[in-house]
Structure formats: C-alpha cells, structure tokens
N, C-alpha and C positions, 0 to 999 in steps of 0.2 A: 379549609384553613388558609387564610391569606398568605401569599408569599412575602419574602423579605422586601421585595421591590414594592409591592402593594402597601405594606406597612410604612415604608419610607415616604411614599407619595402621600399617604394620609397624614403622616406627621408633619410633612412640609406644608401641606394644604391647611392643616389646623393651626400651624404657627403663623401662617399668613393671615388667617382669619383673626387670630388673637391680636396681631399687630393692628388690624383695622378697627376691631372693637375697642381696643385700648385707646387708639387715637380719637375715635368718636366719643368715648367717655370723657377725655380731657377737653375736647371742643365743647361738648354739652355742659361740662362743669363751668367753663369760662363764660359761656353764653347765659347759663342759669343765673349767675351772680348779677349780671346786668338786667336780665328779665325780671328777677325777683325784686330788685330795687325799684324798677319801673312800676311793677304791680303794686308794691306796698306804698309807693308814693302817690299812686292814683286813688287808692282806697279812701283816704280822708275827704278829698274833694268830692268824689262821687257820692259818698255816704251823706255828707253834710248838704250837698245840693238836693239830694233826694229828700232829706229831712226838712229842708226849707220849703221845697215844693209841696211836701206833705202838709205842712202847716197852712200854706196858701190854699191848697186843694181842699183841705177840710172845711175852710170857711166858704169856698165857692161851690162845694158839692151840692147838687140838687137845684142850683139856680138855672134859669132858662138860658142864660148867656154863657154857661159853662163851656169850656173848650171841649170839642169832641174827643181829644186825646185823654181828657180827664173823665168825661161823662160816658164815653163810649158811644156806640151806635144805638143802644137800647135793645140790642139782640145779643145772643150768645150761641150763634149757629155755626159760623165759619171761623175756624181757628188757624192761625199761622204759627208753625213751629219752626223756629230758627235754630238749627242744629250746628253748633260751632265745634270743629275739630281742627287738627293740623292738616297740612298738605302732604306730610311725609309720615312714614311709619318708623319701625325699629325703636319703639318707645313702650314696649310692654303692652299693658291693657289700657293705656290712656285713651286712644281713639275708640276702642270697642266699648269701654265703659260709658262714654258719652253717648255713643250710638245706641247702646242698650237702654239708657234712660229715655232718649228721644223716641225709640221704638215703643217703649212702654207707655209713654204719654200719648203717642199717636193711637195705639191700640185702645187705650182708655177712652179717648175722645170718640173713636169710631164706634166703640161699644155703646156709647151714649147717644148715637145717632147724629153726631156732629159731622160737618164737612171739614176736612183737614187739608191744608196746603203746607208744603215743606220747603223752606229755603235753606240750602246747605251752604255753610260758610266753612270751606275747607274741603279738599279733594276726598279725604278719607270719610267724611260724613256722607257724601254721595255714594262712595264705594260700598259702605256698610248698609245703607238704607235702600239702595236702588233695587236690590233683589226682592224685597217685600213690598216696597212702596214707590216703585219707579213712576207710576202714574200720578202720584201725589207731589212729586218734586217739580217745582215751578222754575227753579233757577239754582245755579251753583256759583259761588264766588270763590275764586282761587288766587286772585292777584292781590295778595296782601302778605305782610310779614317777611320782607326780604331780609335785610340786616336787622331791622327792628320794626315793631308794629307802630304805624303812624296814625295820628288822629284823623288825618284826611281819609284814610282807608275806612275807618269806622264811620266817619261822617257820610261817606258815599253809600255805605250799606244802610245807615239810618235814613238817609234821604230816599232811598229806594223803598224802604218799608213804609215811611210816611206817605209817599206818593200812592202806594197801594192802598193804604188805609183811607186816604182822602178820596180815592176812586171807588171806595166801597167794596174792595175785594176781600176783606176779612173783618171780623168783629173783635177778636182777641188775638194778641200776639204773645208768645212765650219763647224765651231763648233758653237753650240748654248748653251749659259750658262747664268747665272744671275750675273750681276755685283752688288756688295754690295754698297749701298748708305747710308742706315740707317736701324735700326731694323724694321722700318715701310715700307721701300721702297727698292725694289730690281729691277734693270733694266735688262730686258731680252735683251741679246746682241747676234748678229750674227757677227762672225769674220772669214774672209777667211784666211786660214793658208797655203794652197798650191794651186797654186803657191804663193810665198811671194808677197803681194801687195806692189808695189813701190809707195810711197806717191808722190803726185803732188808737183812740185816746188812751194815754196811760192813766192808771188809777191815781186819783188825787191831782191830776193835771188841771190847770185853770182853763176851762173851755169858754168862759163867759167874757174874756177879754176881747175887745174889738180894736182892730188896728186900721189905720188909714194908710193907703199906699199911694205913692206918686212915682210913676203913673199908676193907673188903676190896677187892682189885682188881676182883673180879666186880661189886661194888656200884658202884664208880667207873665202870666201863665201861658198866653198865646205864643209869646216869644221864647220862653224858657223850656216849655215842655218838649218841643222838637230838639232843642239843644241838649236837654237832659237825656233824651233817647240816644243821641250820639255819644254822650259821655258814658252812659251805662254800657253801651256796646263796646266802647273803647276800653273801659275797665275790664269787661269780660274777655276781650281779646288779649289784653295784657296778662290777665290771670291764666288764660289758656296757654300763652307762650311760656310763662314761667313753669306751669304744670307740665308742658310738653318736654322742656329741657330737663326738668327734674326726673320725669319718668324715663326719658332717654338715657340720662346718666346712670340711673339705677339699673336699667335693662342692660346697658353696655358693660357695666361693672360685673353684673351676674354672668353675662356671656363671656367676658374675659376670664373670669374665674373658672367657668365650666370648660373653656378651651384649654386652660392650664391643666386641669384635672385629666382631660382627655389625652393631652400630650403625654403626661406622666404615665397613664395607663397604656397608651400605644407604645411608648418607649420601653416600658417593662416587658410588654408582649414581644416587641421586636428583639430585645436582648435575649429573652428566653428562647425564641425561635432560632436566633443566630447561634446561641450556645448549643442548642440541640442539633443544629445542622453541622456545626464544627465537630461535635462529639460523634455524630454518625459517620462523618468523613474519616475521622481518626480510627474508628472501629473498622471501617472498610480497609484502610491502609494496613493496619495491624493484622487483620485477618488475611489479607493478600500476602503480606510478608511471611506469615507463619505457613501459609500454603506452599510457599516456595521452599 
C-alpha cells in the first residue's frame, strides 16, 4: 500500500498534468477555429477547379496530345503513396488512422504485384510506416504548418511530385489524408492526384456540346493541371490541420477529465489512509495511557 507521501506526490503530479492538458485543450480550440475556417474556405475553390478541369479533361481524354498528367504513362505498375499526417502527437488516433489507411493501401498494391514508393508528409507518417515499409519511403517532408499552412508549402511538395512524375519515377499517385467533419470526427480519405481522375458523366448530362477555348484546351490543361495538383494538396493539408486540432482538442479534453477523476480517487484514498493512520496513533496513545 502506498504511503501518504507517495499519494501526495501522485496527486501533485496529476494536478500538474491536468493543468498542461487543460492549457493544450484551450490552445487547440483557439487554433481549430482558424484552421476550420481556412479548410472550409478552400473547399469551394478546389472542388470547382477540379470540376472545371474534369469538363476539359473529358473532352481531351483519348487524344494523342493529351497532357501526361491527364492521360498517365499508359502503365499502372509503379505507385506513389503520399501519406499526410501531423508533425506532432497528443491527438488521439488522428495520425494512426491515416497511417493505417496508408498501410492498407500499400499492402493492397504490393499484393497485386505493384511497385510502391512512399512520400511521407509529416513526421508521424514516417514514424508509423517506417517499421513495416522503411525501404519504400523515398522522402519525408516536415517543414510545413508553423503558425498556419501556407500555399507555398503545398506548392513545393506538388512541384517535387510533378518532377518525379515527369522523370518517370511512378505511374499513379494517391494521397491519404483526413477530411475535417467536426472536432469529434475526421474522415480518412484516399484521393488519386496523378493522373487526374476524369469524373464520369452524370446521367442526363449534355455530352454533345462542343466548346471553343482560347487559348486551346490543351494549353489550358498543360498549365492548370500542375497548379490543380498544388491546390488539391493545399486543400488536403488544410483539412489535415483542422482535423489535427479537432482531434487534439478532443483528446486533451478527455485527458483533463480523466486527470480530474484520478485526482478525486487519489484524494479519497489519501484521506482514508490519513484517517486510518490517525486512528491507529490514537489507539496506540490510549493503549499506552491505560497500561500506565
């Protein structure tokens, strides 16, 4: 049975931990609001740009002069998996859920006989995947998301991925990230980014209409497809940031409540032990007085 001193030390230690988790919860809540606003503001632009490019790509698909980022390399052998997590932990299952989905995708591709390369965006992606797939990790990007995610950071990653594709280092690229739904819910998402996925025509849509573009649709696609890649990555990084702060706020709230319950339980145990010790000392004094 722990002594009174041990119980006091544990109570003090738990109280310190509670103060830290409570402060982290408030900081995460403040950052979540800004990150959520940024993620929600980026969605319409990214989605409409993808829709516009989808319309252009649908008309250009199958042509000999189609952009490689649209038509692909003609093969489906080498896959690049871009696993996006945070650089930090203390956020519940946020990082591990993304890593689990990326691990599942890698295993599926390897089972099909594909060659897989992994680009880790975030320190926790590397930490979670290096145990099983260390030989497949080609690089890790960690210098992003200081005070806020910047477009230049996403553009740098997109430029790296584009250069790899143009050098023939992979055929298909898929990124794995968490889409923000609420502070309690983050949806792990797999999104193919190269070649650009052409959406299927909606039932009843007019597919016979012919449009003239100035400049040509080929030139528009050549210029906008790499930019769209940066925009989609920027959107994913903003979604990840909002999801991270939501998961961290939830985790720290749970940790704060657990610390409070532990403090109450330890305090009750301390009071009972102290009362038992006082009672024992009184009995010894009374017994000694009666013996005299």
